C-alpha positions in Angstrom: -143.8 119.2 -88.6 -141.4 122.1 -88.4 -139.7 121.1 -91.6 -143.0 121.2 -93.5 -144.0 124.6 -92.1 -144.1 127.7 -94.1 -143.6 131.1 -92.4 -143.8 134.6 -93.8 -141.5 137.2 -92.1 -142.7 140.7 -92.9 -140.0 143.3 -92.4 -136.3 142.5 -92.0 -135.1 145.1 -89.6 -134.2 144.4 -86.0 -137.0 142.0 -85.1 -137.3 140.4 -88.5 -133.7 139.5 -88.9 -133.4 138.0 -85.4 -136.6 136.1 -85.8 -135.6 134.8 -89.3 -132.3 133.5 -88.0 -133.9 131.8 -85.0 -136.6 130.2 -87.3 -133.9 128.9 -89.6 -131.9 127.4 -86.8 -135.0 125.8 -85.5 -135.6 123.9 -88.7 -138.6 125.7 -90.1 -138.7 124.3 -93.6 -139.8 127.3 -95.7 -139.2 130.9 -95.0 -140.5 133.8 -97.1 -138.6 137.0 -96.3 -140.1 140.4 -97.4 -138.7 143.9 -97.0 -138.7 147.1 -99.0 -135.5 148.7 -97.8 -131.7 148.6 -98.2 -129.1 148.0 -95.6 -127.6 151.2 -94.0 -124.8 151.6 -91.5 -127.2 152.7 -88.8 -128.9 149.3 -89.0 -125.9 147.3 -87.8 -126.3 148.1 -84.1 -129.4 145.9 -83.9 -130.1 144.1 -87.3 -128.1 140.9 -86.8 -127.9 139.4 -90.3 -126.1 142.4 -92.0 -122.5 143.5 -92.3 -120.6 146.7 -93.1 -120.1 145.4 -96.6 -123.8 145.0 -97.1 -124.3 148.6 -96.0 -121.4 149.9 -98.1 -123.0 148.3 -101.2 -126.5 149.4 -100.2 -127.9 146.0 -100.8 -131.6 145.0 -100.4 -132.3 143.7 -97.0 -134.3 140.8 -98.3 -131.5 139.5 -100.4 -128.8 139.9 -97.7 -131.0 138.1 -95.1 -131.8 135.3 -97.5 -128.1 134.8 -98.3 -127.2 134.6 -94.6 -130.1 132.3 -93.8 -129.0 129.9 -96.6 -125.5 129.8 -95.1 -127.0 129.0 -91.7 -129.2 126.2 -92.8 -128.9 124.9 -96.4 -131.7 122.4 -96.0 -134.5 124.9 -95.8 -136.2 126.8 -98.7 -135.7 130.6 -98.5 -137.8 132.9 -100.7 -136.6 136.6 -100.8 -139.1 139.2 -101.9 -137.9 142.8 -102.3 -141.3 144.5 -101.9 -143.3 147.1 -100.2 -146.2 145.2 -98.5 -149.5 146.8 -99.6 -153.1 145.7 -100.0 -152.3 144.9 -103.6 -149.7 142.3 -103.0 -150.1 141.0 -99.4 -152.4 138.1 -100.4 -149.9 136.8 -102.9 -147.0 137.2 -100.5 -148.9 135.2 -97.8 -150.1 132.5 -100.2 -149.7 129.1 -98.7 -148.1 130.1 -95.4 -149.0 128.7 -92.0 -147.9 131.7 -89.9 -146.9 135.4 -90.2 -144.2 136.9 -88.1 -144.3 140.7 -87.6 -141.0 142.4 -88.1 -142.5 145.7 -89.4 -141.6 149.3 -88.5 -145.1 150.8 -88.7 -148.7 150.2 -87.6 -150.3 150.6 -91.0 -148.6 147.5 -92.2 -149.6 145.7 -89.0 -153.2 146.6 -89.4 -153.0 145.3 -93.0 -151.5 142.0 -91.8 -154.2 141.8 -89.2 -156.9 142.2 -91.8 -155.4 139.5 -93.9 -155.0 137.2 -90.9 -158.6 137.4 -90.0 -159.9 137.3 -93.6 -157.8 134.2 -94.5 -157.5 132.5 -91.1 -153.7 132.8 -90.9 -152.3 133.3 -87.4 -149.7 136.0 -86.9 -147.5 137.1 -84.0 -147.3 140.8 -83.3 -144.0 142.2 -82.0 -142.5 145.7 -81.5 -139.4 147.3 -79.9 -138.6 150.9 -79.1 -136.0 152.2 -76.8 -135.6 149.6 -74.0 -139.2 148.4 -74.2 -140.8 145.7 -76.3 -144.0 143.7 -76.6 -145.4 140.7 -78.3 -148.9 139.1 -78.8 -150.3 136.0 -80.5 -153.2 136.7 -82.8 -155.2 133.5 -83.7 -158.2 134.2 -86.0 -161.6 133.6 -84.2 -159.8 132.4 -81.1 -158.0 135.5 -79.6 -158.4 139.2 -79.7 -157.0 140.8 -82.8 -154.9 144.0 -83.3 -158.1 146.1 -83.7 -159.4 144.7 -80.4 -156.1 145.8 -78.8 -156.0 149.2 -80.6 -159.7 150.1 -81.3 -158.7 153.7 -82.3 -156.5 152.4 -85.1 -152.8 153.3 -85.8 -151.4 156.3 -83.9 -151.5 159.7 -85.7 -148.4 160.7 -87.7 -145.7 162.0 -85.5 -147.5 160.9 -82.3 -145.0 158.3 -81.3 -141.2 158.1 -81.3 -139.6 155.9 -84.0 -136.5 153.7 -83.9 -134.5 156.4 -85.6 -135.5 159.1 -83.1 -135.7 157.1 -79.9 -133.2 154.3 -80.7 -133.5 150.6 -79.8 -131.6 148.7 -77.2 -130.0 145.8 -79.2 -130.5 143.1 -76.6 -134.2 144.1 -76.3 -134.7 143.0 -79.9 -133.4 139.5 -79.2 -135.7 139.1 -76.2 -138.9 140.0 -78.2 -137.8 138.0 -81.2 -137.0 135.0 -79.0 -140.5 135.1 -77.5 -142.1 135.4 -81.0 -140.2 132.4 -82.3 -140.8 130.3 -79.3 -144.6 130.9 -79.7 -144.2 130.1 -83.4 -142.5 126.8 -82.6 -145.3 125.9 -80.2 -147.9 126.7 -82.8 -146.3 125.0 -85.7 -145.4 121.8 -83.8 -149.0 121.3 -82.8 -148.7 122.5 -79.2 -151.3 125.2 -79.1 -152.2 124.6 -75.5 -148.8 125.9 -74.5 -149.3 129.2 -76.3 -149.4 132.5 -74.3 -152.8 134.1 -74.5 -151.7 137.5 -73.1 -150.0 140.6 -74.4 -146.5 140.6 -73.0 -144.7 143.9 -72.3 -141.0 144.1 -71.5 -139.2 147.0 -69.9 -135.7 145.8 -69.6 -134.1 148.9 -68.2 -136.6 148.9 -65.3 -136.5 145.1 -65.0 -140.3 144.7 -65.5 -142.3 142.1 -67.4 -146.0 142.5 -67.6 -148.7 140.1 -69.0 -151.9 141.8 -69.9 -155.2 140.1 -70.8 -156.8 141.4 -73.9 -160.4 140.4 -74.4 -161.8 139.8 -77.8 -164.2 142.7 -78.4 -167.4 140.9 -79.3 -169.9 143.5 -78.2 -172.8 143.3 -75.8 -171.8 143.0 -72.1 -168.4 141.4 -72.5 -165.6 142.8 -70.5 -163.2 145.1 -72.2 -159.8 146.6 -71.6 -157.2 148.8 -73.4 -159.6 151.6 -74.2 -162.2 149.3 -75.8 -165.7 150.7 -75.8 -168.3 148.5 -74.1 -171.1 147.2 -76.4 -169.0 148.0 -79.5 -167.9 144.8 -81.3 -164.6 144.7 -83.1 -165.2 145.7 -86.8 -162.4 143.3 -87.9 -162.6 140.0 -86.1 -166.4 140.3 -85.3 -167.8 142.5 -88.1 -165.3 141.2 -90.7 -164.8 144.6 -92.2 -161.4 144.6 -93.9 -160.8 148.2 -94.7 -157.0 147.9 -94.9 -157.1 144.7 -97.0 -159.6 146.3 -99.4 -157.5 149.4 -99.8 -160.2 151.7 -98.4 -157.8 152.7 -95.6 -154.0 153.2 -95.7 -151.4 155.7 -96.9 -151.5 157.1 -100.3 -148.3 157.7 -102.2 -147.9 159.6 -105.5 -144.8 160.1 -107.6 -144.7 163.8 -108.5 -144.1 164.1 -112.2 -140.9 165.8 -113.2 -139.8 166.6 -109.7 -137.9 163.4 -108.6 -140.1 163.4 -105.5 -142.8 161.3 -103.8 -145.8 162.5 -101.8 -146.8 160.4 -98.8 -150.3 161.0 -97.3 -150.9 158.8 -94.3 -154.3 157.5 -93.4 -154.0 158.9 -89.8 -152.7 162.4 -90.7 -152.6 165.7 -88.8 -152.7 167.9 -87.1 -149.0 167.3 -86.6 -147.2 168.7 -83.6 -143.9 170.0 -85.1 -142.5 170.9 -81.7 -142.8 167.3 -80.5 -141.1 165.9 -83.6 -138.4 168.6 -83.4 -137.8 167.6 -79.7 -137.2 164.0 -80.7 -134.9 164.9 -83.6 -132.7 167.1 -81.5 -131.3 163.9 -79.9 -130.2 162.6 -83.3 -127.7 163.6 -86.0 -130.6 164.4 -88.4 -130.7 168.0 -89.6 -134.0 169.8 -89.7 -135.6 173.2 -90.2 -138.8 174.1 -88.3 -141.4 176.7 -89.2 -145.0 177.4 -88.2 -146.2 175.9 -91.5 -143.9 173.0 -92.3 -140.8 171.1 -91.2 -138.0 170.2 -93.5 -135.7 167.3 -92.6 -132.5 166.4 -94.4 -131.5 162.7 -94.4 -128.4 162.2 -96.5 -129.4 162.9 -100.1 -133.1 162.9 -99.4 -135.2 165.8 -98.1 -138.5 165.3 -96.3 -140.9 168.3 -96.1 -143.7 167.6 -93.6 -146.9 169.6 -93.5 -149.4 170.2 -90.7 -151.9 167.6 -92.0 -149.3 164.8 -91.9 -148.6 164.9 -95.6 -145.0 164.9 -96.7 -143.0 165.4 -99.9 -139.8 163.4 -100.1 -137.4 164.8 -102.7 -134.4 163.1 -104.2 -136.1 159.9 -105.2 -139.0 158.6 -107.3 -139.1 155.2 -105.4 -142.3 154.9 -103.4 -140.9 152.2 -101.1 -137.9 154.4 -100.2 -140.1 157.4 -99.5 -142.4 155.4 -97.3 -139.5 153.9 -95.4 -138.0 157.3 -94.7 -141.4 158.6 -93.5 -141.9 155.6 -91.2 -138.4 156.0 -89.8 -138.5 159.7 -89.1 -142.2 160.5 -88.5 -143.9 157.2 -87.9 -147.1 155.8 -89.3 
């Protein structure tokens, strides 16, 4: 059964690369690997499929990951897609797959995956790592709570949470979360759904804690709710079947600024942005920045990000939308 299974891995950073390797070594027959970014030296501490040579050449992550996976297991089919996952292409990217593994670095893409999952009946496994903490949750359409049940207020506002680049990631934490994701994938794809975990698992490895939290599907009426869910208010996604992310009615807007070699990113969950909090996070990194009452300017190698109080940013030094969005996600978070 595993050899006939088709899995989409969205995002080939820390979690995505580890999960992809484990899936390949488990004998999953078809892997579609999608990422918008290139390999950088800062990735190597936690992104297991890449080398210094990959970073030196600035190669696309999807191609590098596919090359390594093919060398690990030549009997499986690997489809590499260098793409920024949006509402315009996600249905094509997920065509024919049995399961989606979350290896993304931002909540907007996760909410888009969640919409697609519920709309098309494709299970997905949420995962995330930050610092020494991680979490994972199985989302089975019409069976379990969905991401919108878990986070009824939607993605965090821009700059509200730390990112991997500002808070770091403990490398071994990644392998733990990815191992749980892939174990659940194997259960699902081998027909052993009764063995699946039906709770949100939260790991805090530095403090040696593992928590399992029950998340109720938000069906409305008098059902019990947790995680800030409002009683009597059914989930608009898995109950109301309103797919605002999949339809493009919600999500970041990006515009290439003509003649300026710059891209403007406007997140769906914008300001007001707390410059002081972002500056506090950045002081612990080697990123250079300038703070003012009206904007924040951040220098990242050849690229410059100017962040405004409403969450909007202009990234100068590139006209590539995917690169601009990736930089915004890494430094500010969406």
